[in-house]
C-alpha positions as a printed NumPy array, in Angstrom:
array([[-49.051, -11.099, -50.005],
       [-49.438,  -8.157, -47.621],
       [-49.451,  -8.397, -43.843],
       [-53.215,  -7.747, -43.842],
       [-53.789, -10.537, -46.361],
       [-51.78 , -12.933, -44.22 ],
       [-53.787, -11.964, -41.145],
       [-57.078, -12.541, -42.974],
       [-55.834, -15.9  , -44.231],
       [-55.009, -16.966, -40.667],
       [-58.445, -15.79 , -39.521],
       [-60.059, -17.911, -42.238],
       [-58.308, -20.964, -40.815],
       [-59.233, -20.315, -37.173],
       [-61.923, -18.016, -35.849],
       [-60.98 , -18.278, -32.164],
       [-58.424, -16.577, -29.948],
       [-58.23 , -13.189, -31.685],
       [-57.798,  -9.877, -29.897],
       [-59.547,  -6.584, -30.694],
       [-56.245,  -5.206, -32.031],
       [-56.086,  -8.096, -34.533],
       [-59.534,  -7.269, -35.88 ],
       [-58.621,  -3.591, -36.019],
       [-55.548,  -4.403, -38.111],
       [-57.549,  -6.648, -40.438],
       [-60.296,  -4.072, -40.971],
       [-57.778,  -1.315, -41.613],
       [-55.882,  -3.521, -44.081],
       [-59.151,  -4.011, -45.991],
       [-59.725,  -0.25 , -46.147],
       [-62.291,   0.125, -43.385],
       [-62.32 ,   3.115, -41.04 ],
       [-62.86 ,   2.858, -37.303],
       [-65.305,   4.773, -35.133],
       [-64.817,   4.268, -31.392],
       [-67.537,   4.294, -28.761],
       [-67.653,   3.297, -25.109],
       [-67.743,  -0.501, -25.275],
       [-67.625,  -1.186, -28.995],
       [-65.776,  -0.12 , -32.099],
       [-67.634,   0.514, -35.307],
       [-66.078,  -0.165, -38.697],
       [-67.327,   1.163, -42.01 ],
       [-65.968,   1.376, -45.513],
       [-65.734,   4.992, -46.741],
       [-66.428,   4.083, -50.386],
       [-69.25 ,   1.628, -49.576],
       [-71.037,   2.949, -46.451],
       [-73.467,   0.016, -46.364],
       [-70.51 ,  -2.21 , -45.406],
       [-70.36 ,  -1.657, -41.665],
       [-70.314,  -3.539, -38.392],
       [-69.758,  -3.222, -34.658],
       [-67.098,  -5.109, -32.697],
       [-66.853,  -5.519, -28.942],
       [-63.649,  -4.65 , -27.126],
       [-63.758,  -7.784, -24.975],
       [-60.646,  -9.922, -25.089],
       [-60.575, -12.471, -26.686],
       [-63.091, -11.556, -29.382],
       [-65.897, -14.055, -29.983],
       [-65.678, -16.044, -33.197],
       [-68.891, -14.428, -34.498],
       [-67.063, -11.117, -34.87 ],
       [-64.335, -12.783, -36.924],
       [-66.979, -14.404, -39.143],
       [-68.585, -10.963, -39.627],
       [-65.196,  -9.524, -40.598],
       [-64.583, -12.242, -43.169],
       [-68.077, -11.834, -44.634],
       [-67.651,  -8.056, -44.97 ],
       [-64.271,  -8.483, -46.646],
       [-65.785, -11.035, -49.041],
       [-68.62 ,  -8.608, -49.879],
       [-66.086,  -5.82 , -50.437],
       [-64.012,  -8.029, -52.747],
       [-67.129,  -9.022, -54.717],
       [-68.201,  -5.386, -55.126],
       [-64.765,  -4.276, -56.242],
       [-64.454,  -7.203, -58.652],
       [-67.842,  -6.356, -60.151],
       [-66.763,  -2.731, -60.532],
       [-63.583,  -3.804, -62.343],
       [-65.585,  -6.088, -64.647],
       [-68.053,  -3.284, -65.444],
       [-65.31 ,  -0.807, -66.236],
       [-63.666,  -3.231, -68.672],
       [-66.787,  -3.688, -70.781]])
């Protein structure tokens, strides 16, 4: 299990008390790219541009942002699994 996978697993167990750097590491581990702005950071997946979100830089990060992260990662995993299944048939 990679460091990013371990971080996501810990985030699944508790949604509170995370820092912006933790979310950055988790998004990057899942393959998302970061786009910085003044008060927020945007994250998008280069292969699936519809998978994107915005995260505040406030510390600690609200639990809603962690939930968004986990939902995006779940969507990404579902898309990639469907692509693998389609290529095998």
